[in-house]
C-alpha positions as CSV (number, residue, x, y, z in Angstrom):
1,M,-24.4,-29.2,-36.3
2,Q,-21.6,-27.4,-38.1
3,Y,-19.4,-25.0,-36.0
4,N,-17.8,-21.8,-37.0
5,I,-14.2,-22.0,-35.8
6,S,-13.0,-18.7,-37.4
7,F,-13.2,-16.9,-34.1
8,D,-11.1,-19.6,-32.4
9,I,-8.4,-19.3,-35.1
10,C,-8.3,-15.5,-34.5
11,A,-8.2,-16.1,-30.7
12,I,-5.2,-18.5,-31.0
13,V,-3.2,-16.0,-33.0
14,I,-3.9,-13.2,-30.4
15,F,-3.1,-15.5,-27.5
16,V,0.2,-16.5,-29.1
17,F,1.0,-12.9,-29.9
18,V,0.4,-11.7,-26.3
19,L,2.2,-14.7,-24.8
20,V,5.3,-14.0,-26.9
21,L,5.2,-10.3,-25.8
22,F,4.8,-11.3,-22.1
23,L,7.6,-13.8,-22.1
24,A,9.9,-11.6,-24.2
25,R,9.8,-8.7,-21.7
26,K,11.1,-8.8,-18.1
27,N,8.2,-9.2,-15.6
28,Y,9.1,-9.2,-12.0
29,A,7.8,-12.0,-9.8
30,T,4.4,-11.2,-8.4
31,S,1.3,-13.3,-7.8
32,S,-0.7,-11.1,-10.3
33,N,2.0,-11.8,-13.0
34,A,1.9,-15.5,-12.3
35,A,-1.9,-15.5,-12.5
36,Y,-1.8,-13.6,-15.8
37,L,0.7,-16.1,-17.3
38,I,-1.5,-19.1,-16.2
39,L,-4.5,-17.3,-17.6
40,L,-2.8,-16.8,-21.0
41,V,-1.7,-20.5,-21.3
42,D,-5.0,-21.8,-20.1
43,S,-6.9,-19.6,-22.5
44,L,-4.7,-20.8,-25.4
45,V,-5.4,-24.4,-24.5
46,A,-9.1,-23.6,-24.4
47,A,-9.0,-22.0,-27.8
48,V,-7.0,-24.8,-29.4
49,S,-9.3,-27.5,-27.9
50,D,-12.4,-25.5,-28.9
51,A,-11.2,-25.4,-32.5
52,I,-10.5,-29.1,-32.5
53,T,-13.9,-30.0,-31.1
54,G,-15.4,-27.8,-33.9
55,Y,-14.1,-30.5,-36.3
56,T,-14.4,-33.7,-34.2
57,I,-18.0,-33.3,-33.1
58,P,-19.5,-32.9,-36.6
59,N,-17.3,-35.8,-37.7
60,A,-17.9,-38.1,-34.8
61,D,-18.2,-41.1,-37.1
62,K,-14.6,-40.6,-38.2
63,V,-13.1,-39.9,-34.8
64,P,-12.7,-42.4,-32.0
65,V,-15.2,-41.9,-29.2
66,F,-12.6,-41.8,-26.5
67,F,-10.8,-39.0,-28.3
68,N,-14.0,-36.9,-28.6
69,Y,-14.6,-37.4,-24.8
70,F,-11.0,-36.5,-24.1
71,I,-10.8,-33.3,-26.2
72,N,-14.2,-32.1,-25.1
73,S,-13.3,-32.6,-21.5
74,V,-10.0,-30.7,-22.0
75,F,-12.0,-27.8,-23.6
76,F,-14.6,-27.6,-20.8
77,L,-11.9,-27.9,-18.1
78,S,-9.7,-25.2,-19.6
79,M,-12.5,-22.8,-20.6
80,N,-14.1,-22.9,-17.1
81,T,-10.7,-22.6,-15.3
82,V,-10.1,-19.5,-17.5
83,L,-12.8,-17.8,-15.7
84,F,-11.4,-19.0,-12.4
85,W,-8.0,-17.6,-13.1
86,Y,-9.5,-14.4,-14.5
87,C,-11.4,-13.9,-11.2
88,Y,-8.2,-14.7,-9.2
89,Y,-6.1,-12.3,-11.3
90,L,-8.6,-9.5,-10.8
91,L,-8.6,-10.0,-7.0
92,R,-4.8,-10.0,-7.1
93,I,-4.8,-6.6,-8.9
94,I,-7.4,-5.2,-6.4
95,Y,-5.9,-6.5,-3.2
96,K,-2.2,-6.2,-4.1
97,T,-0.4,-6.8,-0.8
98,R,-3.6,-7.5,1.2
99,P,-4.9,-11.1,1.7
100,F,-8.2,-12.0,0.1
101,T,-11.3,-11.9,2.3
102,L,-12.5,-15.2,3.6
103,L,-15.7,-14.8,1.5
104,N,-13.5,-14.4,-1.7
105,K,-11.6,-17.5,-0.9
106,I,-14.7,-19.6,-0.2
107,F,-16.3,-18.3,-3.4
108,L,-13.4,-19.2,-5.6
109,I,-12.9,-22.6,-4.1
110,V,-16.6,-23.5,-4.3
111,C,-16.9,-22.3,-8.0
112,G,-13.7,-24.1,-8.9
113,M,-14.7,-27.4,-7.2
114,V,-18.2,-27.4,-8.8
115,D,-16.7,-27.0,-12.3
116,V,-13.9,-29.5,-11.9
117,L,-16.0,-32.2,-10.3
118,L,-18.7,-31.9,-12.9
119,I,-16.2,-32.0,-15.8
120,L,-13.9,-34.8,-14.5
121,S,-16.8,-37.0,-13.6
122,N,-18.6,-36.4,-16.9
123,P,-17.3,-39.6,-18.7
124,W,-19.3,-41.6,-16.2
125,T,-22.2,-39.3,-15.2
126,K,-22.7,-37.6,-18.6
127,A,-23.8,-34.5,-16.7
128,I,-22.2,-32.1,-19.1
129,F,-22.1,-33.8,-22.5
130,Y,-22.3,-37.3,-24.1
131,F,-22.4,-39.0,-27.5
132,D,-25.5,-40.8,-28.5
133,G,-24.1,-42.9,-31.3
134,Y,-22.3,-40.2,-33.4
135,E,-24.5,-37.4,-32.1
136,Y,-23.1,-34.9,-29.6
137,C,-25.7,-34.2,-26.8
138,S,-25.7,-31.7,-23.9
139,G,-26.1,-33.1,-20.4
140,D,-28.7,-32.0,-17.9
141,F,-26.1,-30.2,-15.8
142,K,-24.4,-28.2,-18.5
143,I,-26.4,-25.2,-17.5
144,V,-24.7,-25.3,-14.1
145,L,-21.3,-24.5,-15.8
146,Y,-22.9,-21.5,-17.5
147,A,-24.4,-20.4,-14.1
148,V,-21.1,-20.7,-12.3
149,S,-19.5,-18.7,-15.1
150,L,-22.1,-16.0,-14.8
151,F,-21.6,-15.9,-11.0
152,M,-17.9,-15.5,-11.4
153,L,-18.2,-12.7,-13.9
154,L,-20.8,-10.9,-11.8
155,N,-18.5,-11.2,-8.8
156,C,-15.7,-9.6,-10.9
157,V,-18.0,-6.6,-11.7
158,F,-19.0,-6.4,-8.0
159,E,-15.4,-6.5,-6.7
160,T,-14.2,-3.9,-9.3
161,I,-17.0,-1.5,-8.3
162,R,-16.6,-2.2,-4.5
163,N,-12.8,-1.6,-4.6
164,R,-12.8,1.2,-7.1
165,D,-11.0,3.5,-4.6
166,S,-7.9,1.2,-4.7
167,L,-7.8,1.2,-8.5
168,K,-6.8,3.8,-11.1
169,F,-9.4,5.0,-13.5
170,G,-7.8,3.2,-16.4
171,Q,-7.8,-0.1,-14.4
172,I,-11.5,0.4,-13.5
173,M,-12.5,1.0,-17.1
174,G,-10.4,-1.9,-18.4
175,M,-11.7,-4.4,-15.9
176,V,-15.3,-3.3,-16.2
177,S,-15.3,-3.4,-20.0
178,V,-13.4,-6.8,-20.1
179,T,-15.8,-8.3,-17.5
180,V,-19.0,-7.0,-19.2
181,G,-17.7,-8.2,-22.6
182,N,-17.1,-11.7,-21.2
183,L,-20.5,-11.7,-19.5
184,F,-22.3,-10.9,-22.8
185,S,-20.2,-13.6,-24.7
186,V,-21.2,-16.2,-22.2
187,I,-24.9,-15.3,-22.6
188,F,-24.5,-15.2,-26.4
189,Q,-22.8,-18.6,-26.4
190,M,-25.7,-20.1,-24.5
191,F,-28.2,-19.2,-27.2
192,H,-25.9,-19.6,-30.3
193,P,-23.8,-22.8,-29.6
194,N,-22.6,-23.1,-33.1
195,Q,-20.8,-19.7,-33.0
196,L,-17.6,-20.4,-31.0
197,I,-17.1,-16.8,-29.9
198,T,-16.1,-17.2,-26.3
199,S,-12.4,-17.8,-26.8
200,F,-12.2,-14.8,-29.1
201,T,-13.8,-12.6,-26.5
202,V,-11.4,-13.8,-23.9
203,S,-8.4,-13.2,-26.2
204,M,-9.5,-9.6,-26.8
205,A,-10.0,-9.2,-23.0
206,L,-6.5,-10.4,-22.2
207,L,-5.1,-8.1,-25.0
208,V,-6.9,-5.1,-23.4
209,I,-5.6,-6.1,-19.9
210,Y,-2.0,-6.4,-21.2
211,M,-2.1,-3.0,-22.8
212,S,-4.0,-1.1,-20.1
213,I,-3.1,-2.9,-16.9
214,Q,-0.5,-5.6,-17.2
215,D,1.9,-3.8,-19.6
216,V,5.2,-3.6,-17.8
217,D,5.6,0.1,-18.9
218,N,2.9,0.9,-16.3
219,Y,5.4,-0.1,-13.7
220,V,8.5,1.7,-15.0
221,D,9.5,5.2,-14.1
222,P,9.8,7.2,-17.4
223,L,12.9,9.2,-16.2
224,T,15.1,6.6,-14.7
225,R,13.7,3.5,-16.5
226,A,13.8,1.7,-13.2
227,F,10.7,-0.1,-11.8
228,N,8.5,2.3,-9.8
229,Q,7.0,2.3,-6.3
230,Q,4.0,0.3,-7.4
231,A,6.3,-2.4,-8.8
232,F,8.3,-2.4,-5.6
233,E,5.2,-3.0,-3.5
234,D,3.9,-5.8,-5.7
235,T,7.4,-7.4,-5.9
236,L,7.9,-7.1,-2.2
237,S,4.6,-8.8,-1.5
238,G,5.5,-11.6,-3.9
239,F,8.9,-12.1,-2.3
240,V,7.3,-12.3,1.2
241,K,5.0,-15.1,0.0
242,T,8.0,-17.2,-1.1
243,R,9.2,-17.1,2.5
244,N,12.8,-17.1,1.3
245,P,15.2,-14.7,3.0
246,F,16.1,-11.5,1.1
247,T,17.5,-8.1,1.8
248,I,16.2,-4.6,1.0
249,V,18.8,-1.9,0.5
250,T,17.3,1.6,0.3
251,V,19.5,4.4,-1.1
252,K,18.8,8.0,0.0
253,L,20.8,10.8,-1.6
254,Q,21.6,13.4,1.0
255,D,21.2,17.1,0.1
256,F,20.2,16.4,-3.4
257,R,18.0,19.6,-3.3
258,K,21.2,21.6,-3.6
259,V,21.9,20.0,-7.0
260,N,18.6,21.3,-8.4
261,E,19.2,24.7,-6.8
262,T,22.8,25.1,-8.1
263,A,22.8,23.2,-11.4
264,G,19.1,23.2,-12.3
265,I,16.3,20.6,-12.5
266,V,17.5,19.4,-15.9
267,A,20.9,18.6,-14.5
268,G,19.3,17.0,-11.4
269,N,17.2,14.7,-13.6
270,R,20.2,13.7,-15.7
271,I,22.0,12.7,-12.5
272,L,19.0,10.6,-11.4
273,E,19.3,8.8,-14.8
274,M,23.0,8.2,-14.2
275,I,22.4,7.0,-10.6
276,A,19.9,4.5,-11.9
277,S,22.4,3.3,-14.6
278,R,25.1,2.8,-12.1
279,L,22.8,0.8,-9.7
280,R,21.5,-1.2,-12.6
281,N,25.1,-2.2,-13.5
282,I,25.5,-3.5,-9.9
283,V,22.3,-5.4,-9.3
284,G,20.6,-5.8,-12.7
285,K,17.4,-4.2,-14.0
286,E,15.0,-6.6,-12.3
287,N,16.3,-5.8,-8.8
288,L,16.2,-2.0,-9.0
289,F,13.3,0.3,-8.0
290,Y,13.0,4.1,-8.1
291,N,10.6,5.0,-5.2
292,S,10.4,8.8,-5.5
293,G,12.4,11.9,-5.1
294,T,15.9,10.8,-4.4
295,R,15.2,7.4,-3.1
296,F,16.1,4.1,-4.8
297,T,15.6,0.5,-3.5
298,V,17.6,-2.6,-4.3
299,L,16.4,-6.1,-3.6
300,I,19.1,-8.8,-2.9
301,H,17.4,-12.2,-3.1
302,D,19.7,-14.4,-5.1
303,K,22.2,-16.6,-3.2
304,G,24.8,-15.6,-5.7
305,M,24.4,-11.9,-4.7
306,D,26.8,-11.0,-1.9
307,E,25.2,-8.4,0.3
308,N,28.4,-6.8,1.7
309,S,30.1,-6.5,-1.7
310,I,26.9,-5.0,-3.2
311,I,26.6,-2.4,-0.4
312,S,30.3,-1.5,-0.8
313,Q,30.0,-1.2,-4.6
314,I,26.9,1.0,-4.2
315,K,28.7,3.4,-1.8
316,F,31.8,3.5,-4.1
317,D,30.0,4.1,-7.4
318,L,27.6,6.7,-6.0
319,R,30.4,8.7,-4.4
320,R,32.2,9.0,-7.8
321,E,31.6,12.4,-9.4
322,F,28.8,12.9,-11.9
323,Q,29.7,14.9,-15.0
324,V,26.9,17.0,-16.4
325,G,28.2,19.3,-19.1
326,D,31.0,21.3,-17.5
327,I,29.8,20.7,-14.0
328,E,31.2,18.0,-11.7
329,I,28.9,17.0,-8.9
330,R,29.6,14.6,-6.0
331,L,26.9,13.1,-3.8
332,R,26.7,11.6,-0.4
333,P,24.6,8.4,-0.5
334,Q,23.1,7.0,2.7
335,L,21.9,3.4,2.9
336,I,19.3,1.6,4.9
337,V,19.5,-2.2,5.2
338,V,16.4,-4.2,6.2
339,R,16.3,-8.0,6.1
340,Y,13.4,-10.5,5.7
341,P,12.3,-12.2,7.9
342,D,14.6,-10.7,10.6
343,H,13.1,-7.2,10.6
344,G,9.6,-8.0,9.4
345,K,7.4,-10.9,8.3
346,T,5.0,-8.9,6.1
347,S,5.5,-6.3,3.5
348,F,3.9,-3.7,5.8
349,E,6.3,-4.5,8.6
350,L,9.3,-4.3,6.3
351,E,8.2,-0.9,4.9
352,D,7.6,0.2,8.5
353,A,11.2,-0.7,9.3
354,I,12.5,1.2,6.3
355,T,10.4,4.3,7.3
356,Y,11.7,4.1,10.9
357,C,15.3,3.9,9.7
358,M,14.6,6.8,7.4
359,R,13.7,8.9,10.4
360,Q,17.0,7.8,12.0
361,L,18.9,9.0,9.0
362,E,17.2,12.4,9.3
363,K,18.4,12.7,12.9
364,S,22.0,11.7,12.0
365,N,23.2,13.1,8.8
366,T,26.7,11.6,9.3
367,Q,25.8,8.0,9.2
368,E,26.5,6.2,5.8
369,V,24.6,2.9,6.5
370,I,21.9,2.1,9.0
371,Y,21.1,-1.5,9.7
372,A,17.8,-2.4,11.2
373,D,18.3,-3.3,14.9
374,S,16.5,-4.3,18.0
375,L,15.0,-0.8,18.5
376,I,13.6,-0.9,15.0
377,L,12.2,-4.3,15.6
378,K,10.5,-3.0,18.7
379,Q,9.0,-0.1,16.8
380,V,7.9,-2.4,14.0
381,K,6.3,-4.8,16.6
382,R,4.4,-1.8,18.1
383,N,3.2,-0.7,14.7
384,A,2.0,-4.3,14.0
385,D,0.3,-4.3,17.4
386,M,-1.4,-1.0,16.6
387,D,-2.8,-2.5,13.4
388,R,-4.1,-5.5,15.4
389,I,-5.5,-3.4,18.2
390,M,-7.4,-1.1,15.8
391,R,-8.9,-4.0,13.8
392,E,-10.1,-5.6,17.0
393,A,-11.4,-2.3,18.3
394,M,-13.7,-2.0,15.3
395,H,-15.4,-5.2,16.4
396,N,-15.3,-5.1,20.2
397,Y,-16.1,-1.4,20.8
398,G,-12.5,-0.5,21.7
399,F,-12.9,2.9,20.0
400,K,-14.8,5.5,22.0
401,V,-16.0,8.9,20.9
402,F,-15.5,11.7,23.4
403,Y,-16.8,15.2,23.3
404,Q,-15.0,18.4,24.3
405,P,-17.3,21.4,24.9
406,I,-16.6,24.7,23.0
407,R,-17.4,27.8,25.1
408,D,-18.9,31.0,23.6
409,A,-16.6,33.8,24.6
410,A,-19.4,36.4,24.9
411,T,-22.1,34.5,26.8
412,G,-20.1,31.7,28.5
413,E,-22.6,29.2,27.1
414,Y,-21.9,26.0,25.2
415,H,-23.5,25.6,21.8
416,S,-21.0,23.3,20.1
417,C,-18.4,20.6,20.7
418,E,-15.7,18.6,19.0
419,A,-15.9,14.8,18.7
420,L,-12.6,13.2,19.5
421,L,-11.7,9.5,19.0
422,R,-10.1,7.6,21.8
423,L,-8.5,4.1,21.8
424,Y,-7.8,2.0,24.9
425,D,-6.0,-1.3,25.1
426,E,-5.4,-3.4,28.2
427,D,-1.6,-3.8,27.4
428,Y,-0.9,-0.3,26.1
429,G,-3.5,1.7,28.0
430,F,-4.8,4.8,26.3
431,I,-3.1,5.2,22.9
432,S,-2.6,8.7,21.5
433,P,-4.5,9.6,18.3
434,E,-1.2,11.1,17.1
435,E,0.0,7.5,17.0
436,F,-3.0,5.4,15.9
437,I,-4.5,7.9,13.3
438,P,-1.3,7.9,11.0
439,R,-1.2,4.1,11.3
440,A,-4.9,3.8,10.4
441,E,-4.3,6.1,7.4
442,K,-1.4,4.0,6.2
443,S,-3.2,0.7,6.5
444,G,-6.4,2.0,5.0
445,L,-8.4,1.3,8.1
446,I,-9.1,5.0,8.6
447,I,-11.9,4.8,6.1
448,E,-13.8,2.3,8.2
449,I,-12.9,4.2,11.4
450,G,-14.0,7.5,9.9
451,E,-17.4,6.1,9.1
452,Y,-17.7,4.6,12.6
453,V,-17.0,8.0,14.2
454,F,-19.4,9.9,11.9
455,E,-22.1,7.3,12.6
456,E,-21.5,7.4,16.4
457,V,-21.8,11.1,16.4
458,C,-25.0,11.1,14.4
459,K,-26.4,8.4,16.6
460,T,-25.5,10.4,19.7
461,I,-27.0,13.7,18.3
462,R,-30.2,11.8,17.8
463,S,-30.3,9.7,21.0
464,R,-29.1,12.4,23.4
465,K,-31.3,15.1,21.8
466,F,-28.4,17.6,21.2
467,E,-30.8,20.1,19.6
468,E,-32.9,20.3,22.8
469,L,-29.7,20.8,24.8
470,G,-28.9,23.9,22.7
471,I,-26.0,22.3,20.7
472,D,-25.9,23.9,17.3
473,Y,-23.2,21.7,15.7
474,V,-20.6,19.0,16.4
475,E,-17.1,19.2,14.9
476,I,-15.8,16.0,13.3
477,N,-12.3,15.5,11.9
478,L,-11.7,14.3,8.4
479,S,-8.4,12.6,7.4
480,A,-6.5,13.0,4.2
481,V,-7.4,9.4,3.1
482,Q,-11.2,10.0,3.7
483,C,-11.1,13.2,1.6
484,I,-10.0,11.4,-1.6
485,Q,-12.9,8.9,-1.4
486,R,-15.2,9.3,-4.4
487,D,-18.3,8.3,-2.5
488,L,-17.6,10.1,0.8
489,R,-20.4,12.6,0.2
490,D,-22.9,9.8,-0.4
491,K,-21.8,7.8,2.7
492,L,-22.1,10.8,5.0
493,Q,-25.5,11.7,3.6
494,V,-26.8,8.2,4.0
495,I,-25.7,8.1,7.7
496,M,-27.3,11.5,8.4
497,K,-30.6,10.4,6.8
498,R,-30.5,7.2,8.8
499,Y,-30.4,9.1,12.1
500,H,-32.5,12.1,10.9
501,V,-29.6,14.5,11.6
502,K,-29.8,17.9,10.0
503,P,-26.6,18.8,7.9
504,E,-26.4,22.0,9.9
505,M,-25.6,20.0,13.0
506,I,-22.3,18.8,11.4
507,N,-19.1,20.8,11.0
508,L,-16.2,19.0,9.4
509,E,-12.7,19.8,10.4
510,I,-10.0,19.7,7.7
511,T,-6.3,19.7,8.3
512,E,-3.6,21.0,6.1
513,T,-2.5,17.4,5.3
514,A,-5.9,16.5,4.0
515,A,-6.0,19.7,1.8
516,V,-2.6,19.0,0.3
517,S,-3.4,15.3,-0.4
518,S,-6.6,16.0,-2.3
519,S,-6.9,19.6,-3.3
520,E,-9.3,19.3,-6.3
521,Q,-11.5,16.5,-4.8
522,L,-11.6,18.3,-1.5
523,L,-12.7,21.6,-3.1
524,D,-15.5,19.8,-5.1
525,F,-16.6,17.9,-2.0
526,M,-16.7,21.0,0.2
527,N,-18.7,23.0,-2.3
528,V,-21.3,20.2,-2.6
529,M,-21.6,19.7,1.2
530,L,-21.8,23.5,1.8
531,H,-24.7,23.6,-0.5
532,G,-26.4,20.9,1.5
533,G,-25.9,22.7,4.8
534,I,-22.7,21.3,6.3
535,R,-20.0,23.8,7.3
536,F,-16.2,23.4,7.5
537,S,-13.4,24.4,9.9
538,L,-9.7,24.8,9.1
539,D,-7.9,23.0,11.9
540,D,-4.5,23.8,13.5
541,Y,-4.1,27.3,12.0
542,G,-0.8,28.8,13.0
543,S,0.9,25.4,13.6
544,G,3.3,26.0,10.7
545,L,1.2,23.7,8.6
546,A,-2.0,25.4,7.8
547,N,-1.4,28.7,6.0
548,M,-3.0,31.6,4.2
549,N,-3.2,29.7,0.9
550,Y,-5.8,27.3,2.4
551,L,-7.9,30.2,3.6
552,L,-8.0,31.7,0.1
553,M,-8.5,28.4,-1.7
554,Y,-11.2,26.6,0.3
555,P,-14.6,27.8,1.6
556,F,-14.0,27.5,5.3
557,N,-16.4,29.0,7.8
558,I,-14.4,28.6,11.0
559,V,-10.7,28.8,11.7
560,K,-9.3,27.0,14.8
561,L,-6.1,28.5,16.2
562,D,-3.5,25.8,17.1
563,K,-2.9,25.4,20.8
564,M,0.9,25.8,20.4
565,L,0.3,29.3,18.9
566,I,-1.9,30.1,21.9
567,W,0.6,28.8,24.5
568,K,3.6,30.6,22.9
569,A,1.7,33.9,22.7
570,F,1.2,34.0,26.4
571,S,4.9,33.2,27.1
572,Q,6.6,35.2,24.3
573,E,6.0,38.8,23.4
574,R,6.7,38.4,19.7
575,A,4.3,35.4,19.5
576,L,1.6,37.5,21.2
577,V,2.0,40.3,18.6
578,A,1.8,37.7,15.8
579,L,-1.4,36.2,17.4
580,K,-3.0,39.6,17.8
581,Y,-2.6,40.5,14.2
582,T,-3.6,37.0,13.0
583,I,-6.9,37.3,14.8
584,E,-7.4,40.8,13.4
585,M,-6.8,39.5,9.9
586,L,-9.2,36.5,10.3
587,K,-11.9,38.8,11.7
588,E,-11.5,41.1,8.6
589,L,-12.0,38.0,6.5
590,N,-15.2,37.2,8.4
591,Y,-14.1,33.9,9.9
592,E,-15.4,32.6,13.1
593,I,-12.4,32.0,15.4
594,I,-12.0,29.2,17.9
595,A,-9.0,29.1,20.1
596,E,-7.8,25.6,21.1
597,G,-5.8,24.6,24.1
598,V,-7.1,27.3,26.5
599,E,-5.9,26.3,29.9
600,T,-5.8,29.5,32.0
601,K,-8.1,32.4,32.7
602,E,-5.3,34.8,31.6
603,Q,-5.4,33.1,28.2
604,A,-9.2,33.3,28.0
605,D,-9.3,37.0,28.9
606,G,-6.6,37.9,26.5
607,L,-8.1,35.9,23.7
608,A,-11.5,37.5,24.3
609,A,-10.0,40.9,24.2
610,M,-8.3,40.2,20.9
611,G,-11.6,39.1,19.4
612,C,-11.8,35.3,19.6
613,D,-15.3,34.0,19.3
614,K,-15.0,30.7,21.1
615,F,-12.7,28.7,23.4
616,Q,-11.9,25.0,23.7
617,G,-9.6,23.7,26.3
618,F,-9.0,22.1,29.7
619,L,-9.9,25.4,31.5
620,Y,-13.5,24.5,30.8
621,S,-13.5,20.7,30.2
622,K,-11.4,17.9,29.0
623,P,-12.9,15.6,26.3
624,I,-15.6,13.5,28.1
625,E,-17.9,10.6,27.3
626,K,-21.4,11.4,25.8
627,D,-23.4,11.0,29.0
628,E,-21.0,13.0,31.0
629,F,-21.1,15.7,28.2
630,V,-24.9,15.8,28.4
631,D,-24.7,16.3,32.2
632,F,-22.1,19.0,31.7
633,I,-24.3,20.9,29.3
634,R,-27.4,20.6,31.4
635,K,-25.5,21.8,34.5
636,N,-24.1,24.8,32.6
637,K,-27.6,25.7,31.3
638,A,-29.0,25.5,34.8
639,E,-26.2,27.8,36.2
640,S,-26.8,30.2,33.3
641,Y,-30.6,30.4,34.1
642,G,-29.8,30.8,37.7
643,D,-27.5,33.7,37.0
644,Q,-30.1,35.3,34.7
645,N,-32.8,35.0,37.4
646,N,-30.4,36.6,40.0
647,E,-29.7,39.5,37.7
648,A,-33.5,40.0,37.0
649,A,-34.2,39.9,40.8
650,Q,-31.6,42.6,41.4
């Protein structure tokens, strides 16, 4: 059989071109970069060996048998490990700072071992290929290599689709097109063995990846030309894995907003460029990151880099005046110093330490440098404990859904309630949602928690027969992270159908944070869900967060007045006036109004007089477990019927 090696020649040229580009440009040390480099080199070896076999197999009578066995073994080993490294690279892109799942690890190890064992043992087993005289023959188990390749490529498609929320649209399209292209090339090669097209398809795939995903410009801020936040997260994860000590110096520019206000945004941008240039001169391009706003980060990891002298030089250089046209501007830099492994053993812990120090800077504007200390370590440990407790709670029923009744102001009856999540730990006791919800949002666990809460509520509506109890709807909170999920609508609808819950039984509470984080996606989501019967509440109105803009922008049905507004109104005359006119405005706009935090009869009577429709607060009930809630509703109904009978008798 004669082989067409033209595709292999083209592939070799492309691989060399991409390899030169990759090595010529500075790439910071991350596991995904390392995997991509190995993938390139391995693919080049596969293409070269494939081209050589295209000559040696048809001319087996002129080539020593041992060399034919050797070069074919090299080809099979390199080509099949190409798919292994491609799969590994894809997972590194998807998971970034997170560890692979156990299933992913097992899958990669098993696939890799099957390929390697079959190929290395082939000279004795002849399972993959052998030579009968001068004729090249396929072994009985060659189909296994194709099967493993197909499994790995299908896994790549599955992982890309499953983790699409953690990828950008360009990354999704690049990965899917590359994976599908490779999948078809493997199938084509099975039925057309003389057309050596696989290496060419791989070369095009790696070129696409380099241009759309791996290109270093995707990790560079266009204004400052420093590496961006994504680059910082990837690099930090890579450094942590080396387990070598390093220092993170975060630079915050105090009162930079005044520069934009007095000199203009153009001047402010120019100063950011100059700051990046000065920092680059101190630590080099590869160690500088522009996070956002007025925050830069420097990594000190080389033994030749003296931490104290670098910190002193940063303070000195950034205090010097910045000349923009005729304007001279001086800045006051503030520095945060966090060390690995002293202040954190994972990238999450280190970023927690930086965040905590940032809050300390906001409290003390006079400090120039804040070094992470024992208090910060304590907070970081607590944050790490929160992550562990929440993960365990998802598997051992540590999360509980409580229900707080909502009272109708006119009738005194209860036709709705709010589902509230509670977390208990033996060491920490009851943990406030104000602490664990932000942690869950940061770690990404909030998506799983949100689905758990929604399913628990639907399950309870069904099992405790809420409709028969007279409950019209249950309010469920949505976080900002949940609102940007592309498949949130589908997930909620699947859960409602599973428990036969009518959409009208659900009211979703949206906070200002969620609205800001996902304005367009949220508006689309709300319109679709409203069409299906679900209604929405704007939570915490009057807290200083939720404002008029959200009432006008989003199709809310209910507005919930923040408890702090209620409490202030009944202790401060001016706040009472503000509350009165706020309620009048909301009534004119045809919103149903629920007052949160009602704790006294004075508050209830005053709010009813102002026009509030419903009350929620400790005056009537604290949040209670589902069975206690059912008893509460039944008791209230019995009392209401008793009162009605008494009135009828009179």
